[in-house]
C-alpha positions in Angstrom: -11.0 0.5 -8.7 -13.1 -1.4 -11.6 -16.3 1.4 -10.6 -14.4 4.2 -10.5 -12.8 4.4 -14.2 -12.2 1.8 -16.7 -9.2 -0.3 -16.2 -7.3 -1.6 -19.3 -5.7 -4.5 -17.9 -6.7 -8.1 -17.3 -7.7 -9.2 -14.3 -5.0 -11.6 -14.0 -2.7 -8.6 -14.2 -4.5 -6.4 -11.7 -4.9 -9.3 -9.3 -1.5 -10.1 -9.6 -0.4 -6.4 -8.5 -2.9 -6.1 -5.9 -1.4 -9.4 -4.5 2.1 -7.7 -4.6 0.5 -4.8 -2.8 -0.9 -7.0 -0.1 2.4 -8.7 0.8 4.0 -5.4 1.1 0.8 -4.4 4.0 0.1 -1.5 1.5 -3.3 -3.2 0.8 -5.3 -5.9 2.4 -7.0 -8.9 0.7 -10.8 -9.4 2.0 -11.2 -11.9 -0.5 -13.6 -12.8 -3.7 -11.2 -9.8 -5.5 -11.9 -7.0 -3.2 -9.3 -5.6 -1.6 -8.7 -2.0 0.8 -6.3 0.5 1.2 -4.3 -0.4 4.5 -2.7 2.9 6.8 0.6 2.0 5.5 -0.8 2.1 1.9 -2.6 6.0 2.5 0.7 7.3 4.1 2.5 5.6 0.7 0.2 7.5 -1.5 0.8 10.7 0.7 4.3 10.4 0.3 5.0 9.9 4.3 6.0 6.3 4.0 9.5 5.6 3.5 9.3 2.1 1.7 13.2 1.3 1.8 13.0 1.3 5.8 9.4 1.0 6.0 9.5 4.2 8.4 6.7 7.0 8.6 8.1 10.2 7.4 6.7 14.0 7.7 6.6 16.6 5.1 10.4 17.2 5.2 11.2 13.4 4.6 12.2 13.0 8.5 11.2 9.7 10.2 7.9 10.8 12.2 7.9 10.8 16.1 6.4 7.3 16.7 5.1 6.4 13.1 7.0 3.6 12.3 5.0 1.1 9.8 4.0 -2.4 10.9 6.4 -3.8 7.7 8.6 -6.6 9.3 12.1 -7.2 7.2 12.5 -10.8 7.5 
């Protein structure tokens, strides 16, 4: 993210937010401050992940066939 555009937040703030996204399964922490987006993260950005129920949805907001997220409620 830092290479794409200037970020006007501290490294600690960005790390805290990325850590929360990782806990939700939207990014994966690779170590040394490096994160990659997951399939669920891509689906969320595309508007195809219902984060209330953690299921994939189509463009009409209907649950996708066989498209459930790996996120499990605890």
